[in-house]
C-alpha positions in Angstrom: -52.7 29.6 1.1 -50.4 31.6 -1.1 -48.6 29.9 -3.9 -44.9 30.6 -4.2 -43.1 31.1 -7.5 -41.0 28.2 -8.7 -38.4 30.5 -10.2 -36.0 32.3 -8.0 -35.7 36.1 -7.8 -32.7 37.5 -9.4 -31.8 41.2 -9.0 -31.1 43.4 -12.1 -27.5 43.8 -11.0 -27.0 40.0 -10.9 -28.4 39.6 -14.5 -25.2 40.9 -16.3 -22.7 38.7 -14.4 -20.7 35.8 -15.9 -22.4 33.3 -13.5 -25.8 34.4 -14.8 -24.9 34.1 -18.4 -23.3 30.7 -17.7 -26.4 29.6 -15.9 -28.6 30.6 -18.9 -26.3 28.8 -21.3 -26.2 25.7 -19.1 -29.9 25.4 -19.3 -29.7 25.3 -23.1 -26.6 23.3 -23.6 -25.9 21.1 -20.4 -23.5 18.6 -21.9 -21.4 21.0 -23.7 -20.9 23.3 -20.8 -20.7 20.6 -17.9 -20.4 17.1 -19.3 -17.6 17.6 -21.9 -15.4 19.6 -19.5 -16.0 16.8 -16.8 -15.1 14.0 -19.2 -12.0 15.9 -20.5 -10.7 16.5 -16.9 -11.2 12.7 -16.1 -9.4 11.7 -19.3 -6.6 14.3 -19.0 -6.1 13.3 -15.4 -5.6 9.7 -16.4 -2.8 10.8 -18.8 -1.2 13.0 -16.2 -1.3 10.4 -13.4 0.0 7.5 -15.4 3.6 8.5 -15.4 3.3 9.5 -11.7 2.2 5.9 -10.7 4.9 4.4 -13.0 7.6 6.4 -11.0 6.1 5.1 -7.8 6.4 1.4 -8.9 9.8 2.0 -10.3 11.0 3.3 -7.0 9.5 0.3 -5.3 11.2 -2.1 -7.7 14.6 -0.5 -7.1 14.2 -0.9 -3.4 13.0 -4.5 -3.5 15.0 -6.5 -6.0 15.8 -10.1 -6.7 18.7 -11.6 -4.6 21.2 -14.0 -5.6 21.8 -17.3 -3.8 25.1 -16.0 -2.2 23.3 -12.9 -1.0 20.5 -14.9 0.6 23.2 -17.0 2.6 25.0 -13.8 3.6 22.1 -11.7 4.9 22.5 -10.7 8.5 25.9 -12.2 8.7 29.0 -10.2 9.1 31.1 -13.3 9.5 32.5 -15.9 7.2 31.2 -16.8 3.6 28.9 -19.8 3.8 29.7 -22.8 1.5 27.1 -25.6 1.4 29.7 -28.4 1.0 31.6 -27.1 4.1 28.4 -26.9 6.2 27.6 -30.5 5.2 30.9 -31.9 6.2 31.0 -29.8 9.4 27.7 -31.3 10.4 28.7 -34.9 9.5 31.7 -34.5 11.8 29.6 -34.0 14.8 28.4 -36.9 16.9 24.6 -36.9 16.1 23.9 -40.1 18.2 25.0 -38.7 21.5 22.8 -36.0 22.5 20.6 -34.8 25.4 17.3 -32.9 25.4 17.4 -29.8 27.6 14.5 -27.5 28.3 14.8 -23.9 27.6 14.7 -21.7 30.7 11.4 -19.7 30.8 10.8 -16.1 31.9 9.4 -15.5 35.3 5.6 -15.9 35.1 5.7 -17.5 31.7 3.9 -20.8 31.2 6.4 -23.6 30.9 4.2 -26.1 28.8 4.2 -28.9 31.3 0.8 -30.5 32.2 1.9 -32.2 35.4 2.8 -28.8 37.0 -0.8 -27.7 36.5 -2.4 -30.8 37.9 -0.3 -31.0 41.0 
């Protein structure tokens, strides 16, 4: 059986190209021509992407901010301003001892949560 050469065939026209020269130098100095540019791209990318991520988080912080107590009480309400003392006295004025429990009307086909209806 014939033994194949381990080296690839390169034509004479291909020998003078930039790629051929780079390949020959790469065999002699692999870190200088591959490792160093790779590491410098990684480190340079870190410096370039740091301000971009900072802008992203600053934008998020502007959108989501701390609310004051008055803003919390007024969220979703277009009506009156809420005062805790007024709410307390308004609730105290109601008759809390006189109440009746009423079931919420269910949608058609929705389970009503009563066990006696299932057993019957």
